[in-house]
C-alpha positions in Angstrom: 32.2 137.3 84.4 31.0 139.3 81.3 34.2 139.3 79.3 35.0 136.5 76.9 38.4 134.9 76.6 38.2 135.6 72.8 36.1 137.9 70.6 35.9 136.9 67.0 33.9 137.8 63.9 32.5 134.3 63.2 32.8 130.7 64.3 34.8 130.2 61.1 37.6 132.3 62.7 38.1 129.6 65.3 41.1 127.5 64.1 43.1 124.6 65.5 45.9 126.9 66.5 43.7 128.9 68.8 42.2 125.7 70.2 45.6 124.0 70.7 47.1 127.1 72.3 44.3 127.1 74.9 44.3 123.2 75.4 40.7 123.0 74.0 39.5 119.5 72.9 35.8 120.3 72.6 33.4 123.0 71.6 29.9 123.8 72.9 28.2 125.8 70.1 25.1 128.1 70.3 22.7 128.0 67.3 20.7 131.2 66.8 22.9 133.9 65.2 26.0 131.8 65.8 25.5 128.9 63.4 22.3 130.0 61.6 20.4 133.3 61.2 16.9 133.7 62.4 15.6 132.6 59.0 17.4 129.2 59.7 20.0 129.7 57.0 23.5 128.6 57.7 26.1 130.9 56.2 28.4 129.4 53.6 31.4 127.7 55.0 30.1 127.0 58.4 29.3 123.3 57.8 32.7 122.9 56.1 34.4 124.6 59.1 32.7 122.2 61.5 33.8 119.2 59.4 37.4 120.4 59.4 37.4 121.1 63.1 36.1 117.6 63.8 38.6 116.1 61.4 41.3 117.7 63.6 40.1 115.8 66.6 37.9 118.5 68.2 34.6 117.2 69.6 31.5 119.4 69.1 28.1 119.6 70.9 25.3 122.1 70.3 23.7 123.8 73.4 20.8 126.0 72.5 18.2 127.8 74.6 15.7 127.3 71.8 12.8 125.0 72.7 12.3 124.1 69.1 13.7 120.7 68.9 13.1 120.4 65.2 15.2 123.5 64.5 18.1 122.6 66.8 18.0 119.0 65.6 18.2 120.1 61.9 21.2 122.3 62.6 22.9 119.4 64.5 22.2 117.1 61.6 23.7 119.5 59.1 27.0 119.4 61.0 26.6 115.9 62.3 27.0 116.6 66.1 24.9 115.8 69.2 22.7 118.6 70.6 20.8 119.8 73.6 17.8 122.1 73.2 16.1 124.3 75.8 19.5 124.5 77.5 18.5 127.2 80.0 21.8 129.2 79.6 23.4 130.7 81.6 22.4 128.1 84.2 25.2 125.5 84.6 23.1 122.4 84.1 23.0 122.7 80.2 26.7 123.3 80.0 27.4 120.3 82.3 25.1 118.1 80.2 27.1 119.1 77.1 30.4 118.5 78.9 29.2 115.0 79.8 28.3 114.3 76.1 31.8 115.5 75.1 33.4 113.5 77.9 35.9 116.3 78.6 36.9 118.4 81.6 35.6 121.9 81.8 39.1 123.4 81.2 39.3 121.6 77.9 36.0 123.0 76.5 35.3 126.3 74.7 31.8 127.7 74.6 31.0 129.7 71.4 28.1 132.0 71.1 26.9 135.5 70.1 25.4 136.6 73.5 27.2 137.7 76.6 24.4 137.1 79.1 23.8 133.5 78.1 26.8 132.0 76.3 29.7 133.9 77.9 28.3 134.3 81.4 27.4 130.5 81.4 30.8 129.5 80.1 32.7 131.7 82.6 30.6 130.4 85.5 31.5 126.9 84.5 35.2 127.7 84.2 35.1 127.0 80.4 36.9 129.0 77.8 34.5 131.6 76.4 34.4 132.7 72.8 32.1 135.5 71.8 31.3 135.8 68.1 29.5 138.6 66.3 25.9 137.8 65.5 25.4 136.5 61.9 23.0 139.4 61.3 21.3 142.3 63.2 17.9 140.7 63.2 17.2 139.2 66.6 14.4 137.9 68.9 12.8 140.7 71.0 14.4 139.6 74.3 17.9 139.6 72.6 17.3 143.0 71.0 16.6 144.4 74.4 19.9 143.1 75.8 22.1 144.1 72.8 22.8 147.8 73.8 24.2 146.6 77.1 26.2 143.9 75.4 27.6 146.5 73.0 28.7 148.6 76.0 30.4 145.6 77.6 32.2 144.7 74.3 33.4 148.3 74.1 34.8 148.1 77.7 36.3 144.6 76.9 38.1 146.0 73.8 39.3 149.1 75.7 40.7 146.8 78.5 42.4 144.5 75.9 44.0 147.5 74.2 45.4 148.8 77.5 46.8 145.4 78.4 48.6 145.1 75.0 50.2 148.5 75.5 51.8 147.4 78.8 
């Protein structure tokens, strides 16, 4: 439930080979600390990455828990994709709304985000492929800062478990 299918440094590390290998045809992307930092700055290369992914036939939709429609809409406009704000992750309803926008089956969708308790748990509950990325920066909202130590522990256990499996 808490472990992602993949753990990467950035959305930019998601490539068509990874997606094809896992039969992924669409991405549901988080916004805060996944696509932009808390100062609303998108790191260089992210918009280009999204364009390249779309050119390779992958559909994208943004699903954010933010209730700031202007912020989420601006990010969606930057990468030219549909979006859902106030998504209430990890509840399934937001993920299912994004799935309906993408017009894909759950098993053909990957959810990408920087938080285990919203993005990864929600994706796993919906039987979607989960990709955890490292936050763009350490600066976080208060509620997220409170959860980060537990997330770090879960990531440590995930990596230990992954190492053990690779040794077998």
